[in-house]
C-alpha positions as CSV (number, residue, x, y, z in Angstrom):
1,M,9.5,13.9,-42.6
2,T,8.1,16.9,-41.0
3,R,5.9,14.9,-38.8
4,I,8.9,12.4,-37.6
5,T,11.0,15.4,-37.1
6,G,8.7,17.6,-35.2
7,K,7.4,14.4,-33.1
8,L,11.0,14.1,-32.3
9,L,11.9,17.7,-31.4
10,Q,8.8,18.2,-29.9
11,E,8.9,15.3,-27.3
12,S,12.5,15.4,-26.7
13,A,12.2,19.2,-25.4
14,I,9.1,18.6,-23.4
15,A,10.7,15.6,-21.6
16,G,13.9,18.0,-20.5
17,H,16.4,16.2,-23.2
18,R,19.2,18.9,-23.5
19,N,21.3,17.0,-26.2
20,L,20.4,14.4,-28.8
21,F,22.9,13.1,-31.1
22,L,21.9,12.1,-34.9
23,P,24.3,9.5,-36.2
24,S,25.1,10.3,-40.1
25,P,22.6,8.5,-42.2
26,T,24.0,4.6,-43.3
27,S,22.0,2.0,-45.3
28,A,21.3,0.4,-41.8
29,T,17.4,-0.4,-42.0
30,S,16.8,1.7,-39.2
31,S,18.9,4.4,-37.0
32,Y,18.4,5.5,-33.5
33,V,18.4,9.1,-32.3
34,Y,20.4,9.2,-28.7
35,V,20.1,11.2,-25.5
36,G,23.3,12.8,-25.1
37,S,25.9,14.1,-27.4
38,D,27.4,11.0,-28.8
39,P,26.1,7.3,-29.6
40,S,27.1,6.2,-26.3
41,G,23.8,7.8,-24.8
42,T,20.5,6.0,-24.3
43,P,18.6,5.3,-27.7
44,L,15.7,7.6,-27.9
45,F,14.0,7.0,-31.0
46,E,14.0,4.7,-33.6
47,V,13.8,6.1,-37.2
48,P,13.0,3.7,-40.0
49,G,16.0,3.5,-42.6
50,E,13.8,4.7,-45.5
51,F,13.2,8.0,-43.6
52,Y,16.6,8.4,-41.6
53,A,18.2,10.1,-44.0
54,A,15.5,12.8,-45.0
55,V,15.0,13.4,-41.2
56,F,18.8,14.1,-40.7
57,S,18.8,16.3,-43.7
58,R,15.5,18.3,-42.4
59,I,17.5,18.8,-39.1
60,E,20.4,20.1,-40.7
61,A,18.3,22.7,-42.7
62,L,16.2,23.5,-40.0
63,F,19.1,24.3,-37.4
64,G,22.3,24.6,-40.1
65,P,24.0,28.0,-40.7
66,G,21.4,29.5,-42.8
67,A,18.4,29.1,-40.5
68,V,19.6,30.2,-37.0
69,D,20.2,33.4,-35.4
70,S,23.4,35.2,-34.6
71,V,24.3,33.0,-31.8
72,G,23.7,29.7,-33.8
73,E,20.2,29.2,-32.4
74,R,16.8,29.0,-33.7
75,T,13.8,29.4,-31.1
76,V,10.7,27.0,-31.5
77,A,7.7,26.9,-29.4
78,Y,6.4,23.2,-28.1
79,G,3.8,23.0,-25.4
80,G,3.3,26.6,-24.9
81,R,7.0,27.0,-24.1
82,S,10.1,28.3,-26.1
83,F,13.4,26.4,-26.5
84,A,16.1,27.4,-28.2
85,I,17.9,24.9,-30.2
86,S,21.6,24.8,-32.1
87,I,23.4,22.2,-33.9
88,S,27.0,21.0,-33.6
89,V,29.3,18.8,-35.5
90,P,30.8,16.4,-33.4
91,S,34.5,15.1,-33.9
92,A,35.1,13.1,-37.2
93,E,35.1,9.8,-34.8
94,R,31.4,10.4,-33.6
95,C,30.2,10.9,-37.6
96,G,26.9,12.7,-37.0
97,V,25.4,15.8,-35.2
98,T,24.5,17.0,-31.7
99,L,21.3,19.0,-31.3
100,G,21.4,21.6,-28.2
101,I,17.9,22.0,-26.6
102,R,17.3,24.7,-23.8
103,P,14.4,26.1,-22.5
104,V,14.1,30.0,-23.2
105,D,12.2,32.3,-20.6
106,V,10.5,35.3,-21.8
107,E,13.4,37.6,-20.5
108,D,15.8,35.9,-22.6
109,A,13.7,36.0,-25.7
110,N,13.3,39.9,-25.2
111,A,16.9,40.4,-24.6
112,R,17.9,38.1,-27.9
113,D,15.4,40.1,-30.0
114,A,16.9,43.3,-28.8
115,R,20.3,42.2,-30.2
């Protein structure tokens, strides 16, 4: 799960995707992660069904309330750059979570550390 989750996040951040939608796990044979804030976005990654529930849970654990800073973000580094990642639970009709990904520059990181 670590490898799949890391690949998903790293490739998305480096490619410049700013939102990813992960639908709630189902019994489907595979699930897609979409670019955007809901399932109407472009499918980006297909995750085999036997791994998807674990990937979904790992994303929630990495970026959920207990793992983020005071503004609801966690900063990670990919390809020599830092990115702040946050998670939000969309409305019930979307059934999933949205990850926000934004590049963090040095001044931004220093200002956040001072808080």
